[in-house]
C-alpha positions in Angstrom: 94.9 136.9 132.1 92.8 138.6 134.8 89.2 139.8 134.4 87.1 141.9 136.8 83.4 141.1 137.2 82.3 144.1 139.3 82.2 142.3 142.6 85.7 140.9 142.8 88.2 139.4 140.4 88.2 136.1 138.5 91.4 134.9 137.1 92.3 132.4 134.4 95.7 131.2 133.5 96.1 130.7 129.8 98.8 128.2 128.8 99.9 129.0 125.3 102.3 127.2 123.1 100.5 123.8 123.2 101.9 121.5 120.5 100.1 118.3 119.7 101.6 115.7 117.4 100.0 112.5 116.1 101.9 109.3 115.3 101.1 105.9 113.8 103.6 103.4 115.2 106.8 105.6 115.0 105.7 107.6 111.9 104.6 111.2 112.5 101.3 111.9 110.8 100.3 114.8 108.6 96.7 115.7 107.6 95.3 114.1 104.4 91.9 113.9 102.8 91.0 111.0 105.0 93.0 112.0 108.1 91.9 115.2 109.8 93.5 116.8 112.8 90.8 118.9 114.4 91.3 121.6 117.1 88.2 122.8 119.1 89.2 124.9 122.1 91.6 122.8 124.2 90.4 119.6 122.5 92.6 118.0 119.8 91.1 115.1 117.8 92.5 112.8 115.1 89.7 111.7 112.7 90.3 108.9 110.2 87.6 108.8 107.5 86.7 105.7 105.6 89.0 103.4 107.7 90.9 100.8 105.7 92.9 97.8 106.6 96.1 99.9 106.0 95.0 102.3 108.8 95.2 99.6 111.5 98.1 100.1 113.9 99.2 101.8 117.1 98.5 105.5 117.3 99.8 108.0 119.8 99.2 111.6 120.6 102.1 113.7 122.1 101.1 116.9 123.8 103.9 119.4 124.8 103.8 122.8 126.4 105.9 124.8 128.9 104.7 122.6 131.8 105.8 119.3 130.2 105.2 116.6 127.8 102.8 113.6 127.8 101.9 110.8 125.4 98.7 108.6 125.2 98.3 105.5 123.0 95.4 103.8 121.2 95.3 100.7 119.0 93.1 100.8 115.9 92.4 97.2 114.8 89.8 95.2 113.0 89.5 92.8 115.9 85.9 92.2 116.9 84.6 93.2 120.3 83.8 90.5 122.8 80.7 88.5 122.2 77.6 89.4 124.2 75.5 86.3 125.0 71.8 86.7 125.1 70.7 83.2 125.9 70.2 81.9 129.4 73.0 79.8 131.0 70.5 76.9 131.6 68.4 75.6 128.7 64.7 74.7 128.8 65.0 71.3 127.1 66.8 68.1 128.1 68.2 67.3 124.7 68.7 70.7 123.0 70.1 74.1 123.7 69.7 77.3 121.7 72.5 79.8 122.1 72.4 83.3 120.8 74.9 86.1 120.9 75.9 89.3 119.1 79.3 90.8 118.1 80.3 94.3 116.9 83.0 94.1 114.3 84.5 96.4 111.6 84.7 93.5 109.1 82.3 90.6 108.6 82.8 87.6 111.0 84.1 84.6 109.1 84.3 82.1 111.9 83.2 81.6 115.5 84.8 79.3 118.0 82.7 78.4 121.0 84.2 76.8 124.0 82.2 75.5 126.9 82.7 73.3 130.0 80.3 70.6 131.1 78.4 71.2 134.3 78.5 68.6 137.0 75.6 66.0 136.9 75.0 66.4 140.6 74.4 69.8 142.1 77.2 71.1 144.3 77.0 70.4 148.0 77.5 72.8 150.9 80.1 72.1 153.6 77.2 70.5 155.7 76.5 67.9 153.0 73.2 69.5 151.9 72.5 70.1 148.2 72.5 73.8 147.2 69.3 75.1 145.7 69.5 75.2 141.9 67.4 76.8 139.1 63.8 76.2 140.0 62.8 75.9 136.3 65.2 73.0 135.5 64.8 69.8 137.5 67.6 68.0 135.6 70.9 69.3 134.2 70.7 70.4 130.6 72.3 68.3 127.9 74.0 70.3 125.2 74.0 69.5 121.6 77.4 71.0 120.9 80.5 68.8 121.3 83.3 70.2 123.4 85.4 72.7 121.5 82.9 72.8 118.5 83.5 75.2 115.7 80.4 76.9 114.2 80.6 78.8 110.9 
């Protein structure tokens, strides 16, 4: 397709015949009330409304035209995202530690498992044998109330 603009020519190449197919695992998908396959210009989108447990799985999009074929994958799962910790790594108190975090999840969280490692009692030393500076607000290492590999519900 070629179009003139009065000063010169601008050209666009229109690739027609683009075919996009959607799959869940190896099953080819068709549109339903909850599964919409949308086309806006050159963008193809699969929309799943009111996601249910049965919708979880591996999805792929296959795009095919005269220039070739390509496939992209996406996993839809109910797994929560990684936790984001909001509390400081060093506590303010010698005998207590408050830890706070948030998690984005499709389903309610039923259980958290927290793992931690104990910090050395003495601050690490440099190669010259001098103590490295440590947090100016904490003169002593923080003791933690949690036992190693504690589970909190």
